PAKOLFI-128552 format. One record per residue (C-alpha): residue number from 1; x, y, z. Coordinates in nm, 2 decimals, padded with zeros to 4 digits, always signed. Example, Ala and Ser with C-alpha at 12.3 -4.5 7.8 and 13.67 -1.06 7.14 Angstrom:
BEGIN
<r vopa="1" X="+01.23" Y="-00.45" Z="+00.78"/>
<r vopa="2" X="+01.37" Y="-00.11" Z="+00.71"/>
! end
This chain:
BEGIN
<r vopa="1" X="+00.37" Y="-00.05" Z="+04.47"/>
<r vopa="2" X="+00.12" Y="-00.34" Z="+04.48"/>
<r vopa="3" X="-00.09" Y="-00.37" Z="+04.79"/>
<r vopa="4" X="-00.05" Y="-00.71" Z="+04.95"/>
<r vopa="5" X="-00.33" Y="-00.96" Z="+04.98"/>
<r vopa="6" X="-00.41" Y="-01.10" Z="+05.32"/>
<r vopa="7" X="-00.57" Y="-01.42" Z="+05.18"/>
<r vopa="8" X="-00.41" Y="-01.54" Z="+04.86"/>
<r vopa="9" X="-00.05" Y="-01.66" Z="+04.87"/>
<r vopa="10" X="+00.00" Y="-01.50" Z="+04.52"/>
<r vopa="11" X="-00.11" Y="-01.17" Z="+04.39"/>
<r vopa="12" X="-00.10" Y="-01.30" Z="+04.03"/>
<r vopa="13" X="-00.07" Y="-01.63" Z="+03.86"/>
<r vopa="14" X="+00.02" Y="-01.63" Z="+03.49"/>
<r vopa="15" X="-00.08" Y="-01.94" Z="+03.30"/>
<r vopa="16" X="+00.17" Y="-01.95" Z="+03.02"/>
<r vopa="17" X="+00.53" Y="-01.82" Z="+03.02"/>
<r vopa="18" X="+00.56" Y="-01.69" Z="+02.66"/>
<r vopa="19" X="+00.61" Y="-01.33" Z="+02.58"/>
<r vopa="20" X="+00.28" Y="-01.23" Z="+02.74"/>
<r vopa="21" X="+00.30" Y="-01.42" Z="+03.07"/>
<r vopa="22" X="+00.67" Y="-01.37" Z="+03.12"/>
<r vopa="23" X="+00.65" Y="-00.99" Z="+03.04"/>
<r vopa="24" X="+00.36" Y="-00.95" Z="+03.28"/>
<r vopa="25" X="+00.55" Y="-01.14" Z="+03.55"/>
<r vopa="26" X="+00.86" Y="-00.94" Z="+03.50"/>
<r vopa="27" X="+00.67" Y="-00.61" Z="+03.51"/>
<r vopa="28" X="+00.46" Y="-00.70" Z="+03.82"/>
<r vopa="29" X="+00.74" Y="-00.86" Z="+04.01"/>
<r vopa="30" X="+00.94" Y="-00.54" Z="+03.97"/>
<r vopa="31" X="+00.65" Y="-00.35" Z="+04.12"/>
<r vopa="32" X="+00.64" Y="-00.57" Z="+04.43"/>
<r vopa="33" X="+00.37" Y="-00.83" Z="+04.34"/>
<r vopa="34" X="+00.40" Y="-01.20" Z="+04.43"/>
<r vopa="35" X="+00.39" Y="-01.36" Z="+04.10"/>
<r vopa="36" X="+00.38" Y="-01.72" Z="+03.99"/>
<r vopa="37" X="+00.44" Y="-01.83" Z="+03.62"/>
<r vopa="38" X="+00.32" Y="-02.17" Z="+03.52"/>
<r vopa="39" X="+00.47" Y="-02.28" Z="+03.19"/>
<r vopa="40" X="+00.41" Y="-02.62" Z="+03.02"/>
<r vopa="41" X="+00.73" Y="-02.63" Z="+02.81"/>
<r vopa="42" X="+01.07" Y="-02.71" Z="+02.97"/>
<r vopa="43" X="+01.24" Y="-02.58" Z="+02.65"/>
<r vopa="44" X="+01.09" Y="-02.34" Z="+02.40"/>
<r vopa="45" X="+01.09" Y="-02.48" Z="+02.05"/>
<r vopa="46" X="+01.05" Y="-02.33" Z="+01.70"/>
<r vopa="47" X="+00.68" Y="-02.35" Z="+01.61"/>
<r vopa="48" X="+00.66" Y="-02.08" Z="+01.34"/>
<r vopa="49" X="+00.54" Y="-01.79" Z="+01.54"/>
<r vopa="50" X="+00.56" Y="-01.41" Z="+01.51"/>
<r vopa="51" X="+00.91" Y="-01.29" Z="+01.51"/>
<r vopa="52" X="+00.88" Y="-00.93" Z="+01.40"/>
<r vopa="53" X="+00.79" Y="-00.67" Z="+01.66"/>
<r vopa="54" X="+00.66" Y="-00.34" Z="+01.51"/>
<r vopa="55" X="+00.79" Y="+00.00" Z="+01.62"/>
<r vopa="56" X="+00.49" Y="+00.06" Z="+01.84"/>
<r vopa="57" X="+00.55" Y="-00.28" Z="+02.00"/>
<r vopa="58" X="+00.91" Y="-00.18" Z="+02.06"/>
<r vopa="59" X="+00.78" Y="+00.13" Z="+02.24"/>
<r vopa="60" X="+00.56" Y="-00.09" Z="+02.46"/>
<r vopa="61" X="+00.85" Y="-00.32" Z="+02.53"/>
<r vopa="62" X="+01.05" Y="-00.02" Z="+02.64"/>
<r vopa="63" X="+00.77" Y="+00.11" Z="+02.86"/>
<r vopa="64" X="+00.75" Y="-00.21" Z="+03.06"/>
<r vopa="65" X="+01.13" Y="-00.28" Z="+03.07"/>
<r vopa="66" X="+01.13" Y="-00.58" Z="+02.84"/>
<r vopa="67" X="+01.33" Y="-00.42" Z="+02.56"/>
<r vopa="68" X="+01.64" Y="-00.42" Z="+02.77"/>
<r vopa="69" X="+01.63" Y="-00.80" Z="+02.76"/>
<r vopa="70" X="+01.59" Y="-00.81" Z="+02.38"/>
<r vopa="71" X="+01.87" Y="-00.56" Z="+02.29"/>
<r vopa="72" X="+02.14" Y="-00.66" Z="+02.32"/>
<r vopa="73" X="+02.04" Y="-01.02" Z="+02.30"/>
<r vopa="74" X="+01.81" Y="-01.20" Z="+02.05"/>
<r vopa="75" X="+01.68" Y="-00.87" Z="+01.90"/>
<r vopa="76" X="+01.79" Y="-00.76" Z="+01.55"/>
<r vopa="77" X="+01.70" Y="-00.41" Z="+01.44"/>
<r vopa="78" X="+01.54" Y="-00.36" Z="+01.10"/>
<r vopa="79" X="+01.53" Y="+00.02" Z="+01.03"/>
<r vopa="80" X="+01.42" Y="-00.02" Z="+00.67"/>
<r vopa="81" X="+01.11" Y="-00.15" Z="+00.51"/>
<r vopa="82" X="+01.10" Y="-00.22" Z="+00.14"/>
<r vopa="83" X="+00.77" Y="-00.29" Z="-00.04"/>
<r vopa="84" X="+00.72" Y="-00.44" Z="-00.39"/>
<r vopa="85" X="+00.41" Y="-00.49" Z="-00.60"/>
<r vopa="86" X="+00.42" Y="-00.72" Z="-00.90"/>
<r vopa="87" X="+00.80" Y="-00.71" Z="-00.89"/>
<r vopa="88" X="+00.83" Y="-00.33" Z="-00.89"/>
<r vopa="89" X="+00.96" Y="-00.15" Z="-00.58"/>
<r vopa="90" X="+00.70" Y="+00.10" Z="-00.45"/>
<r vopa="91" X="+00.87" Y="+00.21" Z="-00.13"/>
<r vopa="92" X="+01.20" Y="+00.22" Z="+00.06"/>
<r vopa="93" X="+01.10" Y="+00.35" Z="+00.41"/>
<r vopa="94" X="+01.32" Y="+00.47" Z="+00.69"/>
<r vopa="95" X="+01.11" Y="+00.34" Z="+00.98"/>
<r vopa="96" X="+01.26" Y="+00.52" Z="+01.28"/>
<r vopa="97" X="+01.24" Y="+00.86" Z="+01.11"/>
<r vopa="98" X="+00.88" Y="+00.81" Z="+00.99"/>
<r vopa="99" X="+00.71" Y="+00.68" Z="+01.30"/>
<r vopa="100" X="+00.61" Y="+00.86" Z="+01.62"/>
<r vopa="101" X="+00.81" Y="+00.62" Z="+01.84"/>
<r vopa="102" X="+01.14" Y="+00.66" Z="+01.64"/>
<r vopa="103" X="+01.19" Y="+00.29" Z="+01.67"/>
<r vopa="104" X="+01.28" Y="+00.02" Z="+01.41"/>
<r vopa="105" X="+01.11" Y="-00.31" Z="+01.35"/>
<r vopa="106" X="+01.28" Y="-00.57" Z="+01.57"/>
<r vopa="107" X="+01.32" Y="-00.93" Z="+01.47"/>
<r vopa="108" X="+01.43" Y="-01.22" Z="+01.68"/>
<r vopa="109" X="+01.42" Y="-01.60" Z="+01.70"/>
<r vopa="110" X="+01.10" Y="-01.66" Z="+01.91"/>
<r vopa="111" X="+01.24" Y="-01.93" Z="+02.14"/>
<r vopa="112" X="+01.54" Y="-01.72" Z="+02.22"/>
<r vopa="113" X="+01.32" Y="-01.42" Z="+02.30"/>
<r vopa="114" X="+01.10" Y="-01.64" Z="+02.53"/>
<r vopa="115" X="+01.40" Y="-01.77" Z="+02.72"/>
<r vopa="116" X="+01.54" Y="-01.42" Z="+02.77"/>
<r vopa="117" X="+01.21" Y="-01.28" Z="+02.90"/>
<r vopa="118" X="+01.12" Y="-01.57" Z="+03.13"/>
<r vopa="119" X="+01.47" Y="-01.57" Z="+03.28"/>
<r vopa="120" X="+01.44" Y="-01.19" Z="+03.34"/>
<r vopa="121" X="+01.10" Y="-01.25" Z="+03.52"/>
<r vopa="122" X="+01.27" Y="-01.51" Z="+03.75"/>
<r vopa="123" X="+01.56" Y="-01.27" Z="+03.81"/>
<r vopa="124" X="+01.31" Y="-01.00" Z="+03.91"/>
<r vopa="125" X="+01.16" Y="-01.22" Z="+04.18"/>
<r vopa="126" X="+00.88" Y="-01.40" Z="+04.00"/>
<r vopa="127" X="+00.84" Y="-01.77" Z="+04.08"/>
<r vopa="128" X="+00.87" Y="-01.97" Z="+03.76"/>
<r vopa="129" X="+00.76" Y="-02.33" Z="+03.73"/>
<r vopa="130" X="+00.83" Y="-02.51" Z="+03.40"/>
<r vopa="131" X="+00.71" Y="-02.85" Z="+03.28"/>
<r vopa="132" X="+00.39" Y="-02.79" Z="+03.46"/>
<r vopa="133" X="+00.05" Y="-02.91" Z="+03.35"/>
<r vopa="134" X="-00.25" Y="-02.69" Z="+03.45"/>
<r vopa="135" X="-00.57" Y="-02.89" Z="+03.46"/>
<r vopa="136" X="-00.82" Y="-02.62" Z="+03.55"/>
<r vopa="137" X="-00.89" Y="-02.27" Z="+03.65"/>
<r vopa="138" X="-01.18" Y="-02.17" Z="+03.89"/>
<r vopa="139" X="-01.31" Y="-01.82" Z="+03.87"/>
<r vopa="140" X="-01.43" Y="-01.62" Z="+04.17"/>
<r vopa="141" X="-01.32" Y="-01.37" Z="+04.43"/>
<r vopa="142" X="-01.03" Y="-01.60" Z="+04.50"/>
<r vopa="143" X="-00.95" Y="-01.75" Z="+04.16"/>
<r vopa="144" X="-00.76" Y="-02.08" Z="+04.17"/>
<r vopa="145" X="-00.54" Y="-02.29" Z="+03.94"/>
<r vopa="146" X="-00.54" Y="-02.66" Z="+03.96"/>
<r vopa="147" X="-00.20" Y="-02.82" Z="+03.87"/>
<r vopa="148" X="-00.12" Y="-03.18" Z="+03.81"/>
<r vopa="149" X="+00.04" Y="-03.34" Z="+04.11"/>
<r vopa="150" X="-00.03" Y="-03.05" Z="+04.35"/>
<r vopa="151" X="-00.31" Y="-03.02" Z="+04.61"/>
<r vopa="152" X="-00.48" Y="-02.79" Z="+04.70"/>
<r vopa="153" X="-00.52" Y="-02.56" Z="+04.40"/>
<r vopa="154" X="-00.31" Y="-02.25" Z="+04.39"/>
<r vopa="155" X="-00.49" Y="-01.93" Z="+04.48"/>
<r vopa="156" X="-00.43" Y="-01.57" Z="+04.37"/>
<r vopa="157" X="-00.59" Y="-01.23" Z="+04.36"/>
<r vopa="158" X="-00.59" Y="-01.26" Z="+03.98"/>
<r vopa="159" X="-00.53" Y="-01.54" Z="+03.74"/>
<r vopa="160" X="-00.41" Y="-01.44" Z="+03.39"/>
<r vopa="161" X="-00.45" Y="-01.66" Z="+03.09"/>
<r vopa="162" X="-00.15" Y="-01.60" Z="+02.87"/>
<r vopa="163" X="-00.17" Y="-01.94" Z="+02.70"/>
<r vopa="164" X="-00.21" Y="-01.85" Z="+02.34"/>
<r vopa="165" X="-00.47" Y="-01.88" Z="+02.06"/>
<r vopa="166" X="-00.59" Y="-02.22" Z="+02.18"/>
<r vopa="167" X="-00.62" Y="-02.10" Z="+02.54"/>
<r vopa="168" X="-00.76" Y="-02.34" Z="+02.79"/>
<r vopa="169" X="-00.79" Y="-02.07" Z="+03.05"/>
<r vopa="170" X="-01.03" Y="-01.90" Z="+02.82"/>
<r vopa="171" X="-01.24" Y="-02.21" Z="+02.80"/>
<r vopa="172" X="-01.23" Y="-02.28" Z="+03.18"/>
<r vopa="173" X="-01.33" Y="-01.91" Z="+03.24"/>
<r vopa="174" X="-01.63" Y="-01.94" Z="+03.02"/>
<r vopa="175" X="-01.53" Y="-01.66" Z="+02.78"/>
<r vopa="176" X="-01.71" Y="-01.64" Z="+02.45"/>
<r vopa="177" X="-01.50" Y="-01.62" Z="+02.14"/>
<r vopa="178" X="-01.59" Y="-01.42" Z="+01.83"/>
<r vopa="179" X="-01.44" Y="-01.48" Z="+01.49"/>
<r vopa="180" X="-01.38" Y="-01.25" Z="+01.19"/>
<r vopa="181" X="-01.49" Y="-01.36" Z="+00.85"/>
<r vopa="182" X="-01.22" Y="-01.59" Z="+00.69"/>
<r vopa="183" X="-00.98" Y="-01.42" Z="+00.46"/>
<r vopa="184" X="-00.62" Y="-01.55" Z="+00.47"/>
<r vopa="185" X="-00.40" Y="-01.84" Z="+00.55"/>
<r vopa="186" X="-00.03" Y="-01.80" Z="+00.64"/>
<r vopa="187" X="+00.29" Y="-02.01" Z="+00.64"/>
<r vopa="188" X="+00.65" Y="-01.96" Z="+00.75"/>
<r vopa="189" X="+00.99" Y="-02.12" Z="+00.78"/>
<r vopa="190" X="+01.33" Y="-02.02" Z="+00.91"/>
<r vopa="191" X="+01.62" Y="-02.01" Z="+00.66"/>
<r vopa="192" X="+01.99" Y="-01.98" Z="+00.69"/>
<r vopa="193" X="+02.18" Y="-01.83" Z="+00.40"/>
<r vopa="194" X="+01.88" Y="-01.65" Z="+00.25"/>
<r vopa="195" X="+02.04" Y="-01.34" Z="+00.09"/>
<r vopa="196" X="+01.80" Y="-01.06" Z="+00.17"/>
<r vopa="197" X="+01.93" Y="-00.73" Z="+00.30"/>
<r vopa="198" X="+02.02" Y="-00.78" Z="+00.67"/>
<r vopa="199" X="+01.88" Y="-00.45" Z="+00.79"/>
<r vopa="200" X="+01.55" Y="-00.45" Z="+00.60"/>
<r vopa="201" X="+01.21" Y="-00.60" Z="+00.63"/>
<r vopa="202" X="+01.09" Y="-00.68" Z="+00.28"/>
<r vopa="203" X="+00.73" Y="-00.73" Z="+00.16"/>
<r vopa="204" X="+00.63" Y="-00.86" Z="-00.19"/>
<r vopa="205" X="+00.27" Y="-00.87" Z="-00.30"/>
<r vopa="206" X="+00.07" Y="-00.93" Z="-00.62"/>
<r vopa="207" X="-00.28" Y="-00.89" Z="-00.75"/>
<r vopa="208" X="-00.31" Y="-01.27" Z="-00.72"/>
<r vopa="209" X="-00.39" Y="-01.29" Z="-00.35"/>
<r vopa="210" X="-00.03" Y="-01.38" Z="-00.24"/>
<r vopa="211" X="+00.22" Y="-01.20" Z="-00.02"/>
<r vopa="212" X="+00.58" Y="-01.28" Z="+00.09"/>
<r vopa="213" X="+00.75" Y="-01.13" Z="+00.39"/>
<r vopa="214" X="+01.11" Y="-01.16" Z="+00.49"/>
<r vopa="215" X="+01.25" Y="-01.06" Z="+00.84"/>
<r vopa="216" X="+01.62" Y="-01.10" Z="+00.89"/>
<r vopa="217" X="+01.73" Y="-01.20" Z="+01.24"/>
<r vopa="218" X="+02.10" Y="-01.15" Z="+01.20"/>
<r vopa="219" X="+02.38" Y="-01.41" Z="+01.18"/>
<r vopa="220" X="+02.26" Y="-01.51" Z="+00.83"/>
<r vopa="221" X="+01.91" Y="-01.62" Z="+00.95"/>
<r vopa="222" X="+01.59" Y="-01.50" Z="+00.79"/>
<r vopa="223" X="+01.23" Y="-01.58" Z="+00.88"/>
<r vopa="224" X="+01.03" Y="-01.61" Z="+00.56"/>
<r vopa="225" X="+00.65" Y="-01.60" Z="+00.54"/>
<r vopa="226" X="+00.40" Y="-01.66" Z="+00.27"/>
<r vopa="227" X="+00.04" Y="-01.54" Z="+00.30"/>
<r vopa="228" X="-00.26" Y="-01.65" Z="+00.08"/>
<r vopa="229" X="-00.61" Y="-01.51" Z="+00.04"/>
<r vopa="230" X="-00.85" Y="-01.80" Z="+00.05"/>
<r vopa="231" X="-00.99" Y="-01.71" Z="-00.28"/>
<r vopa="232" X="-00.65" Y="-01.74" Z="-00.44"/>
<r vopa="233" X="-00.63" Y="-02.11" Z="-00.41"/>
<r vopa="234" X="-00.36" Y="-02.16" Z="-00.15"/>
<r vopa="235" X="-00.18" Y="-02.50" Z="-00.17"/>
<r vopa="236" X="-00.32" Y="-02.79" Z="+00.02"/>
<r vopa="237" X="-00.11" Y="-02.85" Z="+00.33"/>
<r vopa="238" X="-00.04" Y="-03.21" Z="+00.21"/>
<r vopa="239" X="+00.12" Y="-03.06" Z="-00.11"/>
<r vopa="240" X="+00.32" Y="-02.80" Z="+00.07"/>
<r vopa="241" X="+00.68" Y="-02.84" Z="+00.14"/>
<r vopa="242" X="+00.99" Y="-02.61" Z="+00.15"/>
<r vopa="243" X="+01.05" Y="-02.65" Z="-00.22"/>
<r vopa="244" X="+00.69" Y="-02.54" Z="-00.29"/>
<r vopa="245" X="+00.73" Y="-02.25" Z="-00.04"/>
<r vopa="246" X="+01.04" Y="-02.12" Z="-00.22"/>
<r vopa="247" X="+00.86" Y="-02.15" Z="-00.56"/>
<r vopa="248" X="+00.57" Y="-01.96" Z="-00.43"/>
<r vopa="249" X="+00.80" Y="-01.69" Z="-00.28"/>
<r vopa="250" X="+00.98" Y="-01.65" Z="-00.61"/>
<r vopa="251" X="+00.64" Y="-01.63" Z="-00.79"/>
<r vopa="252" X="+00.54" Y="-01.34" Z="-00.58"/>
<r vopa="253" X="+00.86" Y="-01.15" Z="-00.66"/>
<r vopa="254" X="+01.14" Y="-01.26" Z="-00.42"/>
<r vopa="255" X="+01.46" Y="-01.27" Z="-00.63"/>
<r vopa="256" X="+01.54" Y="-01.64" Z="-00.71"/>
<r vopa="257" X="+01.91" Y="-01.58" Z="-00.64"/>
<r vopa="258" X="+01.83" Y="-01.49" Z="-00.28"/>
<r vopa="259" X="+01.75" Y="-01.85" Z="-00.23"/>
<r vopa="260" X="+02.06" Y="-01.99" Z="-00.40"/>
<r vopa="261" X="+02.23" Y="-02.08" Z="-00.07"/>
<r vopa="262" X="+01.92" Y="-02.09" Z="+00.15"/>
<r vopa="263" X="+01.87" Y="-02.39" Z="+00.38"/>
<r vopa="264" X="+01.57" Y="-02.44" Z="+00.60"/>
<r vopa="265" X="+01.67" Y="-02.47" Z="+00.97"/>
<r vopa="266" X="+01.32" Y="-02.50" Z="+01.12"/>
<r vopa="267" X="+00.98" Y="-02.65" Z="+01.06"/>
<r vopa="268" X="+00.74" Y="-02.53" Z="+00.79"/>
<r vopa="269" X="+00.39" Y="-02.47" Z="+00.90"/>
<r vopa="270" X="+00.07" Y="-02.34" Z="+00.74"/>
<r vopa="271" X="-00.22" Y="-02.22" Z="+00.95"/>
<r vopa="272" X="-00.55" Y="-02.03" Z="+00.96"/>
<r vopa="273" X="-00.49" Y="-01.65" Z="+00.99"/>
<r vopa="274" X="-00.85" Y="-01.55" Z="+01.08"/>
<r vopa="275" X="-00.88" Y="-01.30" Z="+01.36"/>
<r vopa="276" X="-01.06" Y="-01.42" Z="+01.68"/>
<r vopa="277" X="-01.13" Y="-01.22" Z="+02.00"/>
<r vopa="278" X="-01.30" Y="-01.22" Z="+02.33"/>
<r vopa="279" X="-01.52" Y="-00.92" Z="+02.41"/>
<r vopa="280" X="-01.41" Y="-00.78" Z="+02.74"/>
<r vopa="281" X="-01.14" Y="-01.03" Z="+02.84"/>
<r vopa="282" X="-01.19" Y="-01.02" Z="+03.21"/>
<r vopa="283" X="-01.44" Y="-01.17" Z="+03.45"/>
<r vopa="284" X="-01.45" Y="-01.30" Z="+03.81"/>
<r vopa="285" X="-01.08" Y="-01.29" Z="+03.89"/>
<r vopa="286" X="-00.96" Y="-01.42" Z="+03.55"/>
<r vopa="287" X="-00.81" Y="-01.20" Z="+03.28"/>
<r vopa="288" X="-00.68" Y="-01.29" Z="+02.93"/>
<r vopa="289" X="-00.39" Y="-01.13" Z="+02.75"/>
<r vopa="290" X="-00.22" Y="-01.18" Z="+02.42"/>
<r vopa="291" X="-00.36" Y="-01.44" Z="+02.18"/>
<r vopa="292" X="-00.58" Y="-01.57" Z="+02.45"/>
<r vopa="293" X="-00.77" Y="-01.24" Z="+02.44"/>
<r vopa="294" X="-00.74" Y="-01.16" Z="+02.07"/>
<r vopa="295" X="-00.55" Y="-01.31" Z="+01.78"/>
<r vopa="296" X="-00.44" Y="-01.09" Z="+01.49"/>
<r vopa="297" X="-00.39" Y="-01.20" Z="+01.12"/>
<r vopa="298" X="-00.01" Y="-01.25" Z="+01.12"/>
<r vopa="299" X="+00.01" Y="-01.12" Z="+00.77"/>
<r vopa="300" X="+00.02" Y="-00.78" Z="+00.92"/>
<r vopa="301" X="+00.25" Y="-00.84" Z="+01.21"/>
<r vopa="302" X="+00.05" Y="-00.69" Z="+01.50"/>
<r vopa="303" X="+00.02" Y="-00.99" Z="+01.74"/>
<r vopa="304" X="+00.32" Y="-00.93" Z="+01.97"/>
<r vopa="305" X="+00.27" Y="-00.56" Z="+01.98"/>
<r vopa="306" X="-00.09" Y="-00.62" Z="+02.10"/>
<r vopa="307" X="+00.04" Y="-00.86" Z="+02.36"/>
<r vopa="308" X="+00.28" Y="-00.61" Z="+02.50"/>
<r vopa="309" X="+00.01" Y="-00.34" Z="+02.50"/>
<r vopa="310" X="-00.21" Y="-00.58" Z="+02.70"/>
<r vopa="311" X="+00.08" Y="-00.63" Z="+02.95"/>
<r vopa="312" X="+00.14" Y="-00.26" Z="+03.00"/>
<r vopa="313" X="-00.22" Y="-00.16" Z="+03.03"/>
<r vopa="314" X="-00.31" Y="-00.45" Z="+03.27"/>
<r vopa="315" X="+00.00" Y="-00.39" Z="+03.48"/>
<r vopa="316" X="-00.06" Y="-00.02" Z="+03.50"/>
<r vopa="317" X="-00.42" Y="-00.06" Z="+03.60"/>
<r vopa="318" X="-00.34" Y="-00.31" Z="+03.87"/>
<r vopa="319" X="-00.05" Y="-00.11" Z="+04.01"/>
<r vopa="320" X="-00.27" Y="+00.20" Z="+04.04"/>
<r vopa="321" X="-00.55" Y="+00.04" Z="+04.23"/>
<r vopa="322" X="-00.62" Y="-00.16" Z="+04.55"/>
<r vopa="323" X="-00.94" Y="-00.29" Z="+04.38"/>
<r vopa="324" X="-00.80" Y="-00.54" Z="+04.13"/>
<r vopa="325" X="-01.14" Y="-00.64" Z="+04.01"/>
<r vopa="326" X="-01.22" Y="-00.28" Z="+03.90"/>
<r vopa="327" X="-00.87" Y="-00.24" Z="+03.76"/>
<r vopa="328" X="-00.90" Y="-00.56" Z="+03.55"/>
<r vopa="329" X="-01.24" Y="-00.45" Z="+03.41"/>
<r vopa="330" X="-01.07" Y="-00.12" Z="+03.31"/>
<r vopa="331" X="-00.80" Y="-00.31" Z="+03.13"/>
<r vopa="332" X="-01.06" Y="-00.52" Z="+02.95"/>
<r vopa="333" X="-01.25" Y="-00.21" Z="+02.83"/>
<r vopa="334" X="-00.94" Y="-00.04" Z="+02.70"/>
<r vopa="335" X="-00.82" Y="-00.37" Z="+02.54"/>
<r vopa="336" X="-01.15" Y="-00.38" Z="+02.34"/>
<r vopa="337" X="-01.08" Y="-00.04" Z="+02.19"/>
<r vopa="338" X="-00.73" Y="-00.08" Z="+02.07"/>
<r vopa="339" X="-00.77" Y="-00.44" Z="+01.96"/>
<r vopa="340" X="-01.07" Y="-00.34" Z="+01.75"/>
<r vopa="341" X="-00.88" Y="-00.07" Z="+01.58"/>
<r vopa="342" X="-00.60" Y="-00.31" Z="+01.48"/>
<r vopa="343" X="-00.85" Y="-00.57" Z="+01.37"/>
<r vopa="344" X="-01.04" Y="-00.31" Z="+01.16"/>
<r vopa="345" X="-00.73" Y="-00.19" Z="+00.98"/>
<r vopa="346" X="-00.59" Y="-00.54" Z="+00.93"/>
<r vopa="347" X="-00.92" Y="-00.61" Z="+00.75"/>
<r vopa="348" X="-00.87" Y="-00.31" Z="+00.53"/>
<r vopa="349" X="-00.53" Y="-00.42" Z="+00.42"/>
<r vopa="350" X="-00.65" Y="-00.78" Z="+00.36"/>
<r vopa="351" X="-00.94" Y="-00.66" Z="+00.15"/>
<r vopa="352" X="-00.73" Y="-00.42" Z="-00.06"/>
<r vopa="353" X="-00.40" Y="-00.61" Z="-00.10"/>
<r vopa="354" X="-00.50" Y="-00.97" Z="-00.07"/>
<r vopa="355" X="-00.86" Y="-01.01" Z="-00.21"/>
<r vopa="356" X="-00.88" Y="-01.14" Z="-00.56"/>
<r vopa="357" X="-01.24" Y="-01.03" Z="-00.64"/>
<r vopa="358" X="-01.31" Y="-00.78" Z="-00.93"/>
<r vopa="359" X="-01.41" Y="-00.52" Z="-00.67"/>
<r vopa="360" X="-01.07" Y="-00.55" Z="-00.49"/>
<r vopa="361" X="-00.89" Y="-00.52" Z="-00.82"/>
<r vopa="362" X="-01.08" Y="-00.20" Z="-00.90"/>
<r vopa="363" X="-00.99" Y="-00.07" Z="-00.55"/>
<r vopa="364" X="-00.62" Y="-00.14" Z="-00.61"/>
<r vopa="365" X="-00.63" Y="+00.04" Z="-00.94"/>
<r vopa="366" X="-00.77" Y="+00.34" Z="-00.76"/>
<r vopa="367" X="-00.56" Y="+00.33" Z="-00.44"/>
<r vopa="368" X="-00.21" Y="+00.21" Z="-00.52"/>
<r vopa="369" X="-00.13" Y="+00.51" Z="-00.75"/>
<r vopa="370" X="-00.25" Y="+00.74" Z="-00.48"/>
<r vopa="371" X="-00.03" Y="+00.57" Z="-00.22"/>
<r vopa="372" X="+00.27" Y="+00.64" Z="-00.44"/>
<r vopa="373" X="+00.22" Y="+01.01" Z="-00.41"/>
<r vopa="374" X="+00.07" Y="+01.03" Z="-00.06"/>
<r vopa="375" X="+00.19" Y="+00.78" Z="+00.19"/>
<r vopa="376" X="-00.04" Y="+00.92" Z="+00.46"/>
<r vopa="377" X="-00.33" Y="+00.75" Z="+00.29"/>
<r vopa="378" X="-00.20" Y="+00.41" Z="+00.41"/>
<r vopa="379" X="-00.33" Y="+00.43" Z="+00.77"/>
<r vopa="380" X="+00.00" Y="+00.33" Z="+00.94"/>
<r vopa="381" X="-00.13" Y="+00.12" Z="+01.23"/>
<r vopa="382" X="+00.12" Y="-00.14" Z="+01.13"/>
<r vopa="383" X="+00.42" Y="+00.06" Z="+01.24"/>
<r vopa="384" X="+00.27" Y="+00.35" Z="+01.44"/>
<r vopa="385" X="+00.00" Y="+00.18" Z="+01.65"/>
<r vopa="386" X="-00.37" Y="+00.20" Z="+01.72"/>
<r vopa="387" X="-00.35" Y="+00.57" Z="+01.81"/>
<r vopa="388" X="-00.34" Y="+00.65" Z="+01.43"/>
<r vopa="389" X="-00.67" Y="+00.79" Z="+01.32"/>
<r vopa="390" X="-00.87" Y="+00.50" Z="+01.16"/>
<r vopa="391" X="-01.23" Y="+00.61" Z="+01.11"/>
<r vopa="392" X="-01.45" Y="+00.64" Z="+00.81"/>
<r vopa="393" X="-01.26" Y="+00.94" Z="+00.67"/>
<r vopa="394" X="-00.94" Y="+00.74" Z="+00.68"/>
<r vopa="395" X="-01.11" Y="+00.43" Z="+00.53"/>
<r vopa="396" X="-01.23" Y="+00.63" Z="+00.24"/>
<r vopa="397" X="-00.89" Y="+00.78" Z="+00.17"/>
<r vopa="398" X="-00.73" Y="+00.44" Z="+00.21"/>
<r vopa="399" X="-00.95" Y="+00.29" Z="-00.06"/>
<r vopa="400" X="-00.94" Y="+00.60" Z="-00.28"/>
<r vopa="401" X="-01.31" Y="+00.65" Z="-00.24"/>
<r vopa="402" X="-01.32" Y="+01.02" Z="-00.15"/>
! end
């Protein structure tokens, strides 16, 4: 149970009601906390976001009670993962039987997922306000959130910024952002009638710095993505439309006949995929979770799993302590460790599979044949999570350098 505060009217205010803020609100409300969620959007819209939750992320969702609101519901299980290189299939993987969590990948339409989780938070007792504009956050022993049209500011024991990769809470809290070297850009669009296998995540990549990913959502819908290494000459955004997206996908290896009846039913977007992060995302009553704390290159599908790990770790630390300042510092220290592992391994995959330099090509010629005979070389953080060993020994085996 959460100890009550004698000063602040709320224990926790979450700024942002997406998967991070709503999941945290749901978890903490169930544990007896007085929670307020402030969400800008009155209706969640398709903005080309992550829609594939890895098996270790499914395990996190189960641990905090969110999975029950995704299945049955917007979630669609993908127990198989097929991989192709230069048009040749290199793996057909049974995900639940080959991961420690015995879980599939889970795909869903992001707005439907957001609605399901924020509704569940409200049903659990969290106060949810939508259509709200937050104009400032003040750090301190009694952190406060200023909201348009409301005075005085709203006070809590803890304010949590769950407001995404362009987080204003991060700026108001004075957090410094670090940025990985630029590698990839990423694009996506939702199709209806795209004829990929309905129970399988499919990845196509080439030696030319391009990758295509398909995640079926059920009911004939498939979220399709294209990733580009910056050195591979990705299309200029002004020249990029759905026709070009389909051409690029076919060029990477997606069968042309899969697109024969495909129709786009959502926006097409291309964006920078560079990792960013805040070292130690807590200070003076303000914590950051999800993309506000650390973004992950979406090429490798770890963003939502990291967000749900943030939710579980922060909620568990808060629930186990009366001193929330110390608990939030403990969360931030733990976050730094697992987020760095994910970022490190993401970088390995980008350098090996996406880079177009001669040294990357030489590494592929060494490593890919070894992957075919020994899948354990692949450092399976993607599906199995940051507990997978990922040190120098694993790096050398991954690149075939031992």
